N, C-alpha and C positions, 0 to 999 in steps of 0.2 A: 504493500500500500504506500502511495506517495505521501510524504510528510510535507508540512508547511516549509521546512528548511529546504527540501529538494525543489519545491515550486519557486522558491526565491532564486535558485540558481538555474533551473531549466524546467520547461514545461513539457509534458508528454506530447510528442509530435503528432499523435493521432488527433489532437484537438486542432485540426487544420483551420487556418484563418479563412480559407476559401468558403467555409460554411457560414461566415459572419457577413451578412448582407450589408450592414451599415458601418463596416470598419473604417475608421478614419486614419489618414496618413499621420504618422507620428512625427514629432519635431526631429527625432533622431534620423528618420528616413530623409527628411528634407535637407538636413545638414549633410548627410551622406551624398545626396544628389548634387548638392552645390559643389562639393569637392571634385566630383566627376566632371562637372561642367568646366571647372578650372583646368582639369587635365585636357579636355577637348579644346579649350582656348589656347593652351600652350602648344598643342599639336598643330592647331591652325596657324598660330604665329610662326612656327617653324616652317610651315608650308609657304608662308608669305615671303620667307627669306630664301627659298629654294624652289622657284617655280619652273621646274623641269620634270622630265619623266621620273628620275630617281626620287625627287621630292614628292611627287604624287603617289608613287608606289609606297613610300614610307608613310605618307599621310593615310592612305587607304588601310594599310596594315595596322598602324597604331590606333586609328579610330575604330577599326573592327575589334581590336583587342580590348580597348577601353570600354566599348559598348558591351562586349561579351562579359567583362568583369562586372559592369553595372547591372546588366540583365540577370546574371546569376545571383549577385548579392541581393538585388531587389526582389527577385522571385523567391529566394530562400526566406527572406524576411517576411514577404507577403504571405507565404504559405505556412511557415513554421516559426516565425519570430514571435516573441512575447515580451512583456514588460518585466524581464528578468535580467539578472546580472550577466548570464552567458550570452544572451542576444546583444547586450550593450558592448561586451568585449569583442564579440565576433565582428561587430560593425566597426568598432574603433580600430582593430587591427587591419581591416580592409582599407580604412582611411589612411593609416600609417603607410601601408604598402603602396597605395596609389600616390600619396604625396612623395614618397621616395622615388617613384617612377618619374614624376614631374621634375624632381631635382636632377636625376640622371640625364634628362633631355637637355640640360644646360652644360653637360660635360664637354671638355675639349674634344676636338675631332679625333685625336689619337686614342681616346679612352671611352668615347660615347657608346660604341658597340658593346664592349665588355660590361660596362656599368649597367647599361639598359637591359642587356640580356640576363644578367644576374637577378635584377629586380623582377623581370618578366617570369623567370623561373620560380621565384618566391611567390609571386602572384598566382601562377599556375598551380603550385603545390598547395597554397592556402585554400583556393577555391575547391580543389580536389578534396581537401580535408573537410571543408564546409559540408559537402554532400555526404562524404563517407561517414562522418561522425553521427549523422542522423540514423544510420543503421545500427550504431552502437547504443544510442540512447533509446531507440525504439526498434526492436527486432523486426517488426512488421514492414519496416521500410527498406530492409536489406535487398529485397528483390527489385526495388526501384533505384536505389543509389548505386548499384553495381555497375550500371551503364556509365554513369558519370565518373565513377572511380577508375574503371578500366580505360575508358577513352581518354580521360584527362591525363592519366599517367602515361599513356602512349604519346600524347602530345608533349608532355613534359620531357620524355626521352628524346623526341625529335628535336626539341629546342635545345636540349643539352648537347646533342650531337653537333650543333653548329659551331661549337668551340673547336672542333677538329676539321672543319670544312672551310672552303674558300669560295669566293665569288666564281661563277654566278649561282652556285648551289644554295647559298645562305638564304636568299629571299624565297626561293622555291620551298625550302624546308619550313621556313617560318609561315608561309601561306598555307602549306599543307596542314601544319599544326593548328592554324587558326580555323580552317575548315572543319577539322576534327572536333574542335571545341564547340561548334554549333550543332553537332549531330546527336548528342545524348537524348534530348527531348523526344526525338522520333522513336528511339528504342523504348524510352520510358512510357510512351503512350500505349504501347502494347501491354505492358505490365499493368497500367492503370485500368485498361479495359477488362483485364482478368479480375481486378478488384471491383469492377462495376463502378468505376469513378471516371466521369467524363471531364477531361481537362478543359478548363475555360478560364480566360483572363478575368480576374476579379475586377469589380468596379474600382477598387483602390489602386490596382495596378494600371488600369486604363488611365486613371487620373494622374498617376505618377508619370506616365509617358507624356501626357499633355503638359504637365508642369516642367518636365525636363526640356521639352521643346520650347516652352515660353522663355526659359533662361537662355537657351541658345539664340533666340531672337534678340535678346539683349546684346549678345556678342556681335550680331550683325549690325545693330545700331552703333556699337563701339567701332566697327570697321568703317562706317560712314564718318563718324567723328574723327577718327585717326586720319582718314583720307583728306578731309577738308582742313584739318589742323596743319597739314604739311605746307599749306600756302602761308608764306610769311606775312603777306598783306592781303587781307580778305576784302574783296570787292563785292558790289551788289550782285554780279553774276555768280560769284562763288556761293553767296547765300541762297540764290535761286536754285543752284545745283544741289546744295545741302537739303533744301526743303523737298525737292523732287525725290531725292534718294530716301529720305525719311518716310515720305508718303508711299514709296514702293515697298519698303519694309513693312509698314503698317498694313498696306493692302494685302500683302502675302499672309500676314498674321490673321487678318480678318477672313480671308478665303479659307485658310486651313481650319481655324476653329469654328467658323461659321458652318462648315460642311461636316465636321466630324465630332464636335464637342458634345458632351453629355449624352452620348449614345452607346449602347452596349454592342459588343462584337457578336456577330452571328455564331451560332453553335457549330462545333466541329473543331477538332484539333488543328487541322491544316489551316483553316481560316484564322484561328487565334494565333498560331505560330507565325504565319505570314504577316499578320497585323503587327505583331511585336517587331519582327525583322524589318519591316518597311520603315521603321523609325531610324534605322541605321542610315539608309540613303537620304532620309530627311535631314539628319544631323550633318551628313557629309555635304549635302548641297547648301545648307545654311552656312556652314563653315567657309565654303569656297565663295559663296555670294558675299560674305563679309570681307574676304581677302580681295575680291574683285572691286568692291566699293572702296577699299583702302588704296588700291593701286590705280584704279581707273581715272581718278580725279587729276592726277599729275601726269601730264603727257610728256613724251620724250622731247617735244619741242618747247615745253614749259608754258604752253598756252592752253586755255580752257577748251577751245573748240576742236582740238585734235587729240582725243583720248587714244590710248593704246588700242589698236584694233583687236589684238588677241584678248585683252581684258574685257572688251565689249562682248566678244563672242563667248568667252567663259561665263560672263555674267548672264547673258541670255540663255545659254545652254543649261546652266545649273538652276536658273529660275524655272525653266521647262522641266528639269528633272524633279524639282521640288513640287511643281504642280502635278506632274505625272504620279508621284507618290501620293499626293493628296487625293487624286482621282481613284487610285487603287485602294487606298484606305477607306474612302467613302463607299466603295463597293462591298466592303467587309463588315459594315455596321448595319444593325437592325433599323429598319425604317417602317413606320406605320403606313397602312394603306392610304391614309389621308395625304401623307407627304410624298408618296412614292412617285407620282407623276411630276411634281415640282422638282424632286431630287434628280429625276431623269433629265429634265430640261437643263438644270444647272450643270450636270455632268457633261452634257453635250456642248454647252457653252464653254466649259472648261477646256474640252478637247480643241474647240475652235480657237481659243485664246492661245493655247500651246502651239498650234500650227502657225498662227499669225506671228508669234514671237520668234519662232524658228526661221520664218521667212525674213523677218526684220534682221536677224543675225546674219543671214546670207548677204544682205545689202548694207550691213553696218559700216563697211569701209567707206561708203559714200555719204554717211551721215555724221555730222558733228556730234560730239558727246551729248550736249544738252538735248538736242532734238531726238537722239536715240533713246535717251532715258525717258523723255516726255512721251514718246510713242509707246514704250513699254508700260509706263504708268497708265496711259489712256486705255490700253488693251486690258490691263489688269482690273481697272475700275469697273468694267462691265460686270464682273462677277459679284462684287459686293452689292451693286445696284440690283442685280437679278435676285440674289439671296434675300435681300430686304423686301423686295417687291413680292416675290413668291411666298415667302414665309409670312409676311404681314397680311397678305390677302387671305391666306389659309386661316390665320388666327382670327381675322375679322369675320370670316364666314362661319365660324363656330357658333352654335346656338347659345 
């Protein structure tokens, strides 16, 4: 029988949080999320310093790794966490490891690989322990955590092997290990079916994904601010450019949350898993949009009207990627019959806006920077107007 002292240290894992309909996100979880966003910000900053193929490959890997760590820690806390000492310490140690990873990203060129790899190994081992330990405290979970334990240990071995390899094999091995890290939930789902438990993202986890994205939008705003701040003497045209950029970010925010907020994910493991994974390219696109805003304002010629053509294309393409992810996520949420027709119209408009922005990117070399951004903003504004119009008409038509 479990004593009060034991409950202070850990709770029986059978008491799944997934069964708590109105569970609120704790302050500890919000603090945890903030540290991960700091890591994303640091990774994005490193990309802005190395805008080449190698820089993008490193960015994609590190962002995938950080999101994997966040998703595992968040899911573990969401399902099995409690207001006990063990949960607090498990979370604190993850924060310590992630903070150490951020520190290693500032290492000198000759030692950054070794320092970063050591911390990645510690992170890999700790998350493996996180899931493995649940089978120790609750024996009924052993058939669930074995997939995490075995696959994560295999990924650990692959990462460790990179100490004995040279380019070009290093990145290949790191990416293989990263792909392995995303596989355990698919094996776990079979075991859950045997226990007659249907995996589904909880309302609190869906809310955390949204909150995580909101903080990332703050990083995009910071990119705009950093870009404009590079001008030593701000003119009226610079302020106009600043306002247009801020409006673009706000419009993207409105589209994203206007289409998917406060809605449950459709039933089914695949739908729920894809929903969670789609927030990775959302984070990636927001990061690169922020970098593009930071770089796009300062042209090689030093004038406002001739922005970098590559940065304009990057900005347009990753806005389209962000909108495409928004479209895909909107397809995975439950919608009442009343709103189904309106949602379908908005989704079609969204696809039209994506196509228009892609065409604008093709001709961006003939457009001055301000006109290019104004066209992008004008196209994006169609969606908030449509969302407000369709949604308000439906609300007013209710008896």
